[in-house]
N, C-alpha and C positions, 0 to 999 in steps of 0.2 A: 802633588802631580797635576800639572796643566792638562788642558783639554788635548792638546797634540800628543802627549806622552800616552794618555788614556788610550788615543785612537790606535797609536804604534803598538800598544801591548794587546788590545781587544780584537784588532782586525784580523792578525793572524790566528787568534783563537778562534773566532767565527769561521774562517776559511777551513781551519783544520776540523772543526765541529761537523762542517757539511761535508767534507771529503770522508771523515770518519764514518759519518751516518750512511753516505752512499756505499761505502766499502763494506760495512757491517750488513748491510742488505744482501750483498751477493757472497757474504762469506760462508754461509753454509752450502752454497751450490758447488756440485763438482764441476771442475772445468778440465778441458782436455790438456794433457801435459806432454809437451815435446822435449824429452828428457835429454836428448842429444843436442839440443839448442839452449840447454840451461847456462852455458858459459858465456853466451853472448852479452846479455844486460850485465853482469859482473864486469866483464871486459871492457865494457863502454864505460862503467863508473871508474873503474881503475885508471883508464887512460885520462879520463877527464880529471880525475885527482892528480894524477901525476902531472898533467899538464898545468894545473893550476899551482902546485908546489914548485913546478919548474920555473914558472913565471916570476915567483919571488920566493927562492930557495929560503927554506928555514935555517937560523942560526944553528951551530953545533949545540949550543947549550938548551935548544928546544927539543933536540933528537929523542932524549929519554921520555919526555913528554909525549911526543908523537909516537913513540914505541908502545907506551901505556895505553894510549888512545887506539892504536891498532889491536892490541891485544883484548881491550874491552869489547872492540868491535868484532873482533873473531870469536868470542865467547857469546856476545849477543847474537851474531849471525847464525852461528852452530845451533843454539838454542831455539831460535827463531825457525831455523829450517826444519828441525825436529818437529816443532808443532804442526808443520803441513802434512796432514794425512793423504798419502800417496797410495792408491789402490789401482789394481786391474779391472777394467770394465769388464764385466762378465760377458756382454754380448759379442763385442766387437775386438776384445783383446787389447785394447788401447789402455795407457795410463790416465787416470784422472788424479787431481789434485783438489783438496778442500783446505781453505786456509782455517787456521785456529785463532781463537780469541786473543792469543799471545800477539798475533800480527799487530791487531789494533793497539794492544798496550804498549809495544814497542815503539810504535809511531807517535803514540801519545806521550810517552815519557821522554823521547827524543826532542819532541816540539816544546814541550813544557821546559825541560832542561836547557834547550837553546834559549829560549825566551827569557828564562831565569838567570842564566848567564848573561845573556845581552845587558839585561837590566842592571843586574849586580856589577857589572864590569863598568858601564856608564857611571855608576855611583861611585863605586869603591876601586877601581883598577889602579889608580895611582898608590893607594893604601896598601894593597895586595902585592904591588909589583909585578903585575901580569900585563902581559901586552896582549890588546885585543887580537892582532894578527896570529898569535900563538893559539888562541882560543878557536878561531876560525879555521886554521889548519888542522887542529886537532879533530874538530867536527869532519873536516873534510876526509881525513884518514879512517877515522871511526866509521863514517857512513860507507865508504868504498870497501873497507875490509869486511864490514858486516855484510853488504850484499854479496861480495864475494864469497864469504864462508856459508851463506845461507844457500847459494847457488850450489856450491860443492858439496854440502850436506846433502840436499836434495838430489843432486845427480847420482851420488853413491848408493843412496837409498833407492833411487827409482832403477838404477842398473840391477841392483839385488832382487827387486820386484821382478823386473823382466826376466832375469835368469831364473827366478824360481818358476815362473809360469812357462818358460820355453820348453817347447818339446824336445826330449832328450836327443842328442845328436843334431838338432837343428841349430841354425844360426840365431842371434837375437831379433826378435820381433821389433818392429818400430812402433 
């Protein structure tokens, strides 16, 4: 491994380490949750993913792999959403959310997996008969579905919490 390759491998890991350290500090703090807007971020991710895939449509032979990536992203996103603690604030009746340790773990696993696959593909792609574009498309699909399912799971749970704390006969509070 030459110096350029080492920098290509270590720089993203350093950036991820800084981001994870900053996120871990805020992890235990409750933040307000605007549950009715949980669909916005996943919708943006899905739109960007759709645009990226539409700009260079995948081959028909790649669709089963992309479906597998979508299924893996769905499972990961659903479980990630379940790790988020959603509670009713006792004083003002709004929802709060606290991130779990799994959120950091998911981010770390995705980055390490992506770096490992990128490095492995650069060295072994011809022998494995794998196209780098397929791996990139699979990560796009996995990420978009993961964030969409995380948002859906959190929305459904937040709605249940709001309904459980709503006064009988009243509408749902914000």
